C-alpha positions as CSV (number, residue, x, y, z in Angstrom):
1,M,3.9,-5.0,-6.2
2,L,4.1,-1.3,-6.7
3,T,6.7,1.0,-5.4
4,Y,6.2,4.5,-4.1
5,A,7.8,6.0,-7.3
6,K,5.1,4.4,-9.4
7,L,2.2,5.8,-7.5
8,S,0.1,8.7,-8.9
9,P,0.6,12.1,-7.3
10,A,-2.9,12.0,-5.8
11,I,-2.0,8.7,-3.9
12,K,1.4,10.0,-2.9
13,A,-0.3,12.9,-1.2
14,L,-2.1,10.4,1.1
15,I,0.9,8.5,2.3
16,S,4.5,9.1,3.2
17,K,7.4,7.3,1.5
18,P,9.3,5.0,4.0
19,K,13.0,5.7,4.4
20,N,13.7,2.0,3.9
21,E,11.4,1.0,1.1
22,K,13.7,-1.8,-0.3
23,A,13.8,-3.5,3.1
24,L,10.0,-3.8,3.0
25,A,10.0,-6.1,-0.1
26,G,7.9,-9.2,0.7
27,Y,5.6,-7.5,3.1
28,S,1.9,-6.9,2.2
29,M,-1.3,-5.9,3.9
30,E,-4.8,-7.3,3.0
31,V,-8.1,-6.0,4.3
32,S,-10.5,-8.9,4.8
33,Q,-13.5,-6.9,6.1
34,S,-14.6,-3.3,6.2
35,M,-17.7,-1.5,7.3
36,E,-18.8,2.1,7.1
37,H,-20.5,3.6,10.2
38,S,-21.3,7.0,11.6
39,Q,-17.7,7.7,12.8
40,G,-15.8,6.4,9.8
41,V,-14.8,3.0,8.4
42,S,-13.8,0.0,10.6
43,W,-11.8,-2.8,9.1
44,T,-9.8,-5.9,9.8
45,G,-7.0,-7.4,7.9
46,V,-3.7,-9.2,8.0
47,I,0.0,-8.3,7.5
48,K,1.9,-10.9,5.5
49,L,5.6,-11.6,4.8
50,N,6.1,-13.5,1.6
51,G,2.5,-14.7,1.7
52,T,2.6,-15.9,5.3
53,V,0.4,-14.1,7.9
54,I,2.6,-12.6,10.6
55,A,-0.1,-10.4,12.3
56,D,-3.8,-9.6,12.4
57,V,-4.6,-5.9,12.3
58,E,-7.8,-3.9,12.8
59,N,-9.0,-0.4,13.1
60,H,-12.3,0.6,14.7
61,G,-12.8,3.6,12.4
62,D,-13.2,6.1,15.3
63,G,-10.0,8.1,14.8
64,G,-7.8,5.8,17.0
65,C,-4.7,3.8,16.1
66,N,-4.7,0.3,14.7
67,V,-4.8,-2.7,17.0
68,Y,-2.3,-5.6,16.3
69,Q,-2.3,-9.2,17.3
70,P,1.0,-10.9,16.4
71,I,0.8,-14.4,14.9
72,I,4.5,-15.0,14.3
73,K,6.1,-12.9,17.1
74,D,9.7,-12.9,15.8
75,E,8.6,-11.6,12.4
76,Y,6.2,-9.1,14.0
77,D,9.1,-7.7,16.1
78,K,11.2,-7.3,13.0
79,L,8.3,-5.4,11.3
80,I,8.2,-3.0,14.3
81,K,11.9,-2.3,13.9
82,L,11.4,-1.7,10.2
83,A,8.6,0.7,11.0
84,E,10.9,2.6,13.3
85,Q,13.5,2.9,10.6
86,A,10.9,3.7,7.9
87,Y,9.1,6.5,9.8
88,P,11.5,7.8,12.5
89,N,9.6,11.0,13.0
90,N,6.1,9.6,13.0
91,Y,4.3,9.1,16.3
92,E,2.4,6.0,15.1
93,K,5.2,4.3,13.1
94,L,3.6,0.9,12.6
95,D,0.3,2.5,11.6
96,A,2.1,4.6,9.0
97,L,3.9,1.5,7.6
98,V,0.6,-0.4,7.5
99,G,-1.0,2.4,5.6
100,Y,1.9,2.4,3.1
101,L,1.6,-1.4,2.7
102,D,-2.1,-1.2,2.2
103,V,-1.7,1.3,-0.7
104,I,1.3,-0.5,-2.3
105,T,-0.4,-3.9,-2.0
106,N,-3.9,-2.9,-3.1
107,C,-3.6,0.0,-5.7
């Protein structure tokens, strides 16, 4: 998996570096479906910890925040705490973390 330091400057401009990047080792995000429409791109995916799905995630592509469905509640709760530490000044902390995981996992 990539780290923030290894990303190109163009990609770094799109996401923020988490304050606790090392604590996020083992987490990944995979998009399973996406669809372009008149308002943007909607998508569905999963958040994994060491290959195990801990939550489903989707975005309707209309400018709103992501929607989460925990699969393993304890691990999902830990992810929320990590998001709060990673992006303390961001209003949508978990969305910011998922955006980071998407780029790190899939670039």
